[in-house]
C-alpha positions as CSV (number, residue, x, y, z in Angstrom):
1,M,-5.8,20.1,-11.4
2,L,-3.9,17.0,-10.2
3,Y,-6.2,14.3,-8.9
4,I,-4.9,11.5,-6.8
5,V,-7.1,8.7,-7.8
6,T,-7.5,5.5,-5.7
7,T,-8.3,2.3,-7.7
8,P,-9.5,-1.1,-6.5
9,I,-7.1,-3.3,-4.6
10,G,-8.6,-6.5,-6.0
11,N,-12.4,-6.5,-6.6
12,L,-13.1,-4.0,-9.5
13,E,-16.7,-3.4,-8.0
14,D,-15.0,-1.3,-5.3
15,I,-14.1,1.5,-7.6
16,T,-16.1,4.8,-6.8
17,M,-18.4,6.6,-9.2
18,R,-16.4,9.7,-8.8
19,A,-13.1,7.9,-9.6
20,L,-14.7,6.5,-12.8
21,R,-15.9,10.0,-13.7
22,I,-12.4,11.7,-13.1
23,L,-10.6,8.8,-15.2
24,K,-13.0,9.7,-18.0
25,E,-12.6,13.4,-17.9
26,V,-8.9,14.1,-17.3
27,N,-6.7,14.9,-20.0
28,Y,-4.0,12.4,-19.1
29,I,-3.6,9.5,-16.7
30,F,-0.2,8.7,-15.2
31,A,0.1,5.1,-13.8
32,E,2.7,3.0,-12.1
33,D,1.9,0.1,-14.3
34,T,0.0,1.1,-17.5
35,R,-0.9,-2.6,-18.2
36,Q,-2.8,-2.8,-15.0
37,T,-4.5,0.5,-15.4
38,K,-5.4,-0.3,-19.0
39,K,-7.2,-3.3,-17.8
40,L,-9.2,-1.3,-15.4
41,L,-10.0,1.3,-18.0
42,R,-11.2,-1.4,-20.5
43,N,-13.4,-3.1,-17.9
44,F,-15.3,0.2,-17.5
45,E,-15.1,1.2,-21.2
46,I,-12.9,4.2,-20.5
47,E,-10.7,5.5,-23.3
48,N,-8.0,7.7,-22.2
49,I,-4.3,8.3,-22.6
50,V,-2.1,6.5,-20.0
51,Y,1.5,7.3,-19.4
52,Q,4.0,5.6,-17.1
53,Y,5.1,7.1,-13.8
54,H,7.2,4.9,-11.6
55,E,10.4,4.8,-9.5
56,H,12.7,4.4,-12.5
57,N,11.4,7.3,-14.6
58,K,10.1,9.7,-11.9
59,L,12.8,12.3,-12.3
60,Q,12.0,12.8,-15.9
61,Q,8.2,12.4,-15.6
62,I,7.8,14.9,-12.8
63,G,8.9,17.7,-15.0
64,N,6.5,16.5,-17.8
65,I,3.5,16.3,-15.4
66,I,4.1,19.7,-13.9
67,S,4.5,21.3,-17.3
68,L,1.2,19.8,-18.3
69,L,-0.5,21.0,-15.1
70,K,0.9,24.5,-15.5
71,N,-0.7,24.5,-19.0
72,G,-4.1,23.9,-17.7
73,K,-4.3,20.2,-18.3
74,D,-6.1,17.9,-15.7
75,I,-4.2,14.9,-14.7
76,A,-4.9,11.7,-12.7
77,L,-2.2,9.9,-10.8
78,V,-2.9,6.2,-10.1
79,T,-0.8,3.4,-8.6
80,D,-1.1,-0.4,-9.4
81,A,-3.9,-0.8,-6.9
82,G,-5.1,1.2,-3.9
83,V,-4.0,4.7,-2.8
84,P,-1.3,6.5,-4.7
85,C,1.6,8.1,-2.7
86,I,1.5,5.3,0.0
87,S,4.7,3.4,-0.3
88,D,5.3,4.5,-3.8
89,P,7.0,7.6,-5.5
90,G,3.7,9.6,-6.1
91,Y,4.2,11.9,-3.2
92,E,7.0,13.6,-5.1
93,V,4.7,14.7,-7.8
94,V,2.3,16.1,-5.3
95,D,5.1,17.9,-3.4
96,E,6.4,19.4,-6.6
97,A,2.8,20.4,-7.8
98,L,2.1,22.2,-4.4
99,K,5.4,24.0,-4.7
100,E,4.3,25.2,-8.2
101,G,1.0,26.3,-6.9
102,V,-1.0,23.7,-8.7
103,E,-4.3,22.4,-7.0
104,V,-4.1,18.9,-5.8
105,T,-7.3,16.9,-4.8
106,S,-7.8,13.3,-3.6
107,V,-10.4,10.8,-5.0
108,P,-10.5,8.3,-2.1
109,G,-11.3,4.8,-2.2
110,P,-10.2,1.2,-1.3
111,S,-7.0,0.8,0.7
112,A,-5.3,-2.4,1.8
113,L,-4.0,-0.7,4.8
114,T,-7.3,0.3,6.3
115,A,-9.2,-2.7,4.9
116,A,-6.8,-5.2,6.7
117,A,-6.9,-3.1,9.8
118,S,-10.6,-3.1,10.1
119,I,-10.8,-6.9,10.1
120,S,-7.7,-7.7,12.1
121,G,-9.3,-7.8,15.5
122,V,-6.4,-5.7,16.7
123,S,-7.1,-2.3,18.4
124,M,-6.5,0.5,15.8
125,R,-7.2,3.3,18.2
126,R,-3.5,4.1,17.6
127,F,-1.2,2.4,15.0
128,V,2.1,3.0,13.2
129,F,2.5,2.2,9.4
130,E,6.0,1.1,8.3
131,G,5.2,0.2,4.6
132,F,7.7,-2.1,3.0
133,L,10.6,-2.8,5.5
134,P,14.3,-2.1,4.3
135,K,15.7,-5.3,2.7
136,K,19.2,-4.9,4.2
137,K,20.4,-1.4,5.1
138,G,18.5,0.0,8.1
139,R,16.4,-3.2,8.8
140,Q,18.0,-4.1,12.1
141,T,17.9,-0.4,13.3
142,L,14.2,-0.2,12.5
143,F,13.3,-3.5,14.4
144,K,15.3,-2.1,17.4
145,K,13.2,1.0,17.3
146,L,10.0,-1.0,17.2
147,V,10.8,-3.2,20.3
148,E,9.2,-0.6,22.5
149,E,6.3,0.4,20.2
150,E,3.0,0.2,22.0
151,R,0.9,0.9,19.0
152,A,-0.2,-1.8,16.5
153,I,2.4,-2.1,13.8
154,I,1.2,-2.4,10.2
155,I,3.7,-3.6,7.4
156,F,3.3,-4.5,3.7
157,E,5.3,-7.5,2.7
158,S,6.0,-9.9,-0.2
159,P,5.5,-13.6,-0.1
160,N,9.2,-14.1,-0.8
161,R,10.2,-12.2,2.3
162,I,7.4,-12.9,4.7
163,L,9.1,-15.7,6.6
164,K,12.4,-13.6,7.0
165,T,10.2,-10.9,8.4
166,L,8.3,-13.1,10.8
167,K,11.7,-14.5,12.0
168,D,13.0,-11.1,12.6
169,I,9.8,-10.1,14.5
170,N,10.2,-13.1,16.8
171,G,13.8,-12.3,17.3
172,Y,13.5,-8.7,18.1
173,L,10.0,-8.2,19.4
174,G,9.2,-11.6,20.7
175,N,6.3,-14.1,20.1
176,R,3.7,-11.5,19.4
177,S,0.3,-12.1,18.2
178,I,0.1,-11.2,14.5
179,V,-2.4,-11.1,11.7
180,I,-1.5,-11.7,8.0
181,V,-4.1,-10.6,5.6
182,R,-3.3,-11.6,2.1
183,E,-5.0,-11.0,-1.3
184,I,-7.6,-8.8,0.3
185,T,-10.8,-8.4,-1.8
186,K,-9.5,-10.9,-4.2
187,V,-10.6,-14.4,-4.9
188,Y,-8.0,-16.0,-2.7
189,E,-8.4,-13.7,0.2
190,E,-7.0,-15.4,3.4
191,I,-6.5,-14.2,6.9
192,I,-4.0,-15.9,9.2
193,R,-4.0,-15.2,12.8
194,G,-1.6,-16.5,15.7
195,K,1.5,-16.2,17.6
196,T,4.6,-15.4,15.5
197,L,6.2,-18.9,16.0
198,E,2.9,-20.7,15.3
199,V,2.6,-18.7,12.0
200,I,6.1,-19.4,11.1
201,D,5.5,-23.1,11.5
202,K,2.3,-22.9,9.3
203,L,4.1,-21.0,6.5
204,E,7.1,-23.2,6.5
205,K,4.8,-26.1,5.8
206,K,2.6,-24.3,3.4
207,P,4.0,-21.2,1.7
208,I,1.6,-18.4,0.7
209,K,1.4,-16.2,-2.4
210,G,0.1,-12.8,-3.1
211,E,0.2,-9.3,-1.6
212,I,0.4,-9.2,2.2
213,V,-0.6,-6.8,5.0
214,L,1.0,-7.8,8.2
215,I,-0.3,-6.6,11.5
216,I,1.7,-6.9,14.8
217,R,0.1,-6.2,18.2
218,G,2.1,-3.5,20.1
219,K,4.1,-4.2,23.2
220,G,2.0,-5.0,26.1
221,E,-1.1,-5.7,24.0
222,D,-0.5,-9.4,24.5
223,K,-0.8,-10.6,28.0
224,N,1.7,-13.4,27.4
225,D,4.3,-11.5,25.2
226,S,7.6,-13.4,25.5
227,K,11.0,-13.3,24.0
């Protein structure tokens, strides 16, 4: 059995009882960052074998994981924090496991995506998730496609690129209402709401750190949308 196990995005108290049980019981744990996962396991006094699975070794590790699964071993796949297979290479393991007839099950839990959406104050009746934006190739094309998007747009972003992204949003989509949720569930959790230009001015004066979820109102959701 391959378990896709969600882990806390900040506050360790958010882990589920089922996730703790699975992490104790499986034969192996494959993690994006073993250091982060070992901290989590130590906190809950779980002793288990943890191996790396990430973008740079996935081609080798997928074969190893599938071989173990086909030999009857139970494996948990975790990411640094939150839900595996969302903006990380975990989906490729799941795809290959399903092709090989291996049973795959989800152990759900905290998600930066849904947590940020729930406190944004933006309608989430319909939304589009773009994950991490392309750094160069395809970036302009994507923004041009989003110009007419009427659904709320949710993006993951880094503090190093947030200003560039906000300026691109203003340039392509206009001075939309946006919400920045950073370090959600952590000690320095912060929510910044406002028009794009207003937030750009704020961040130029006081840069922010940490992991960021950026939410943009869809076209037509702001009464005073303007280029």
